[in-house]
N, C-alpha and C positions, 0 to 999 in steps of 0.2 A: 175259507179255511178257518177252523175253530181256534180260538185263543186258548191258552192254558186254563183260564178261569172258566170258560165255557165248557171245557172238557170236564172240569171239576164241578159242574152244575152250580157255579157261583156267579151271581150277578154283581160284579165289581166294576167300578169306574175309577178313573184317575182321581176324581174328587173324593170318592170314598177312601181310597188308599192314602191319599195325602192327609186327610182328616184324622184317620185312625192310627197311622204309624206312630205319632208322638205318644199317645196314651198307651199303646201296646209296649213301646220301649220303656215307658215309666213303670209298667207292670212287671215286665221281664226283669228289669234291674232295680226293682223297688227296694231290695235289701242292700244295694250298693250306692245308689244315687243320693245326693244331698237333698234336703227338703226344697231348697231353692230350685234345683234342676227339675225335680218332679213337678213342682207347681208351675214352673216355666213350660214344661211339656204339656201339662193340662191346659194352660192358657193358650198355647199354640194350637192345640186341637180345637179348642173352643172358637178361636178366631177364624180358623180355616172352616169350621162348621158353620159359622155365621156367613162366611163368603159363599159357601156352597149350599146354603139353606138346609143343612142337616141340623143346625141349631138356630133357634130364634133368640131375640133379645130376652124374652121371658125365660128361656132355658138358661141363658148366660147369667141372668140375675139369680136364678135358682142355684146355679153352681157357686156363685159368689156367696150367697146366703149360707149354703151348706158348708162351704169352706170356712166361713166365719164361726159357725157353731163348733166345727172340729178344732179350729185354732184356739178358741176360748177354752175348750175342753182340755187341751194340752197345756196351755200356758197360764191360765187363770189360777190365782192363789186363793180366790174366794170360794168357800165351800158351796154357797148357795148358787153361784154361777156354774160351778161344776155339776150340781144336781140338775139345774135347769137345762144346761146344754146336753146332759145325758138323755133327758126325756126328749128334747128336740131332735137329737141325732137319731134316736130310736124311731120316732114318728117319721122323720124326713127320709130315713133309710128305707122304711117300708114303702113309702110313697114312690121312691125312686125305683125300687125293685119291681113293683107292680105297674110301673110306668104311668102313674097318675099325675106326676108333676108335668105341667105343660111346657112346651118349647123344645121338645126333642123329636125330630123327624127321623127316627131310627130307620135306616134303609133295609129293605128286605133283600137278602142276598141268596137265600135258598128258599124256593117256593114250591110247596106241595110235592116234595121229592119222595118217591117210594123207596125207602131204604130197605124194607123187607116186604116180600110179596103179600103177606097176610096181615100187614100192620096198617095203622092209620098213617097218612102221609106226614112228612116232616117239613116244617118251615122254620126259618131262622132270620131274625133281625140282628143287625149289629147295634147292640144297645149301648149307645154312648153314655146314657145316664148310669147304667150299672158299672161300666168300667171306671168312670170317674168316681163313683161311690167307692169302689175298691181302692183306688189310688189314695183318695183322701183319708179313708179309714186307716189304711196301712201307714200313711205318712204321719197322722196326728193322733190317732186313737188306739190302734193295736200296739200292745207292748213289743219292744224290740225282740226279735226271735233269738231264743237261747241256742247255744251250740248243741248239736245232736250227738248223743253218746251211743256207741255201738251196741252195748248189751241191752239197754232199755229199748232200743230201736228194733232189735230182733224179737223181743217179747211182744212189742206192739204189732209187729208184722204178723206174728202168729195170731194175735187177737183179731186183727182185721181180716186175716185169711178166713177165720171162722165166721166172721160177720158177713163176708162176701158169700161164702158157701150157704149160710142160712138165708141170706137175702135172695139169692138166685133160686134156691130150693123152693122158697115160698112162691116166687114168681112162676116157676115151672108147675108146681102142684096146683096152683089156683088157676092156671091157664092164662095168666097175664102175658107170659112170653113163652116161646119155644126155642130150642136150639136152632141157630141160624148163622153159621159161620160164613163170613162174606168179606170182600174187599170193595167197599162202596166207592163210587166216583166222588162222593163228597167228603171222603175221610179226612183229607188234609184241612179243608175248610171247616169241617165239624170240629176237629181237634183244636184249631186256633180259637174258634168262637166259644167252644165249651170251656176251655181252660181259662181264658182271660175274661170272657163276658159272663160266665156262669160260676165256675169254681172259685175264682179269686174273689168275686163280689159276695157270693153266699158265705164263704168261709170267713172272710174279713168281718162280715156282719154277725153271723150266728156264733162263731167261735171267738174271734178277736174282740168283738164288742159285747154282744149279749152275754156269752159265757163268762167273760172276764169281769163284767160289771156285777153279775150275780155272785161270782166268787168274792169280789171286793165287799159287797153288801152283806153277805152271809158269813163273814169271818167270825169264828168263835162259836158258831152254832153247831149242834150235834149233827153228825152225818152230813156236814156241809158239802164235802167234796162229791159224795155220791148224789146228793140232791141236785147240785149244780149240773153235773154231767147228765143225769137223767132228764131234768127239766129242760135244759137247753137242747138236748137231743130230740125230745118230744115236740118242742116248739118248731124245730126244723122239719119234723115229720108233718105237723099240722099245716105248714106252709105249702105242702104238696097235696092237700086234701082235694083241690079241684080235679086232680087226675084220678080220684077214686079211693076207696077204703084200702084196698090191697096195696096200692102204690104208697099210700100214707103210712101203712104199717112197715113196709120195706124202708121207706125214707126215715122213719123213726128209728129203726134198728141201725141204719147207717149213721144217723145223727148222733145216737148215743155212742157208737164206736168212734166216730170222729171227735166227739167231745172228750172222750176218754183219752184219745191220743194227744189232743191239745193240752189237756190237764197234766199229762205225764211229761210232755216235752217242752211246753211253753214256747213252742215254735210254730207259728201260724202256717208255715209252708208245708208242714207235715200233713195236716188235714186237707190243705188245698190239693196236694198231689195224690193223696189217697182217694179223695173225692173224684179227681179226674181219672185215676186208674180204674175205679169202679165203673164210671160212666163209659170209659173206653172199652172195657171188657163187655159191657152191656151192648155197646154199639157194634162191636166186631163179631160177637159170638152168639147173640140172642136177638130175638125179634125186637126191632127198634122203631119207634119208642115203646109200643106194646101192641098186642093183637087187637085189631079193629072189629 
């Protein structure tokens, strides 16, 4: 008899579930939990990861090191320390995002699954390095989310609707994707991993850290706001270059749109959930990830 997770094409074990539940809770409630509780949940996941060999001592030390950078960034009053930690957070974040930092044995939970008949197969690891990155950035680095107002939100929704239409139009006309409405067996697992292990981490870094630091550094310069939105959006697009030029162009358009939304709202959860919405539409209604 198949288990629920087998039916969802996810390779989960009790060890994986126990290790990742604390950090997922920390992400879900990141806007409500105190700093101490969030760090406690990260430590708990790390300790469980050590027990179940999902994390090694090298990975645990890397988490402590990155936590130290983020802590100093938030609480240090020395300008030179702030500048140094800004650079260190930028470099270390990239290393975590591309999984270069040693010590993380991220388990493969979806292996070579054919989401669409004419697409390349899809695999997914539960990236402990990326979700810890997201939590630490949201805890120490990303400014507190501002309250969302209804009228600007409706305007931004209109902007992002146009961005979505343009992005999918480019994907369809270039042959990157086709219409492919489906209810995949891995939908629930994909939603959890994409939201918490992709969208939270990428938006915390590209919008909450990179865009915010550019805005701080370029204060007073002409066309500052536009330059920050465009530059940070293009940087997001370039991060997707390994998937090809068309994918990079679409990601750049998305990045600029998400950067604009963050600039207008000062609320990191706006680009996080818009990013997830775009990915969900892509997954459910178009070739996923793209035509092979």
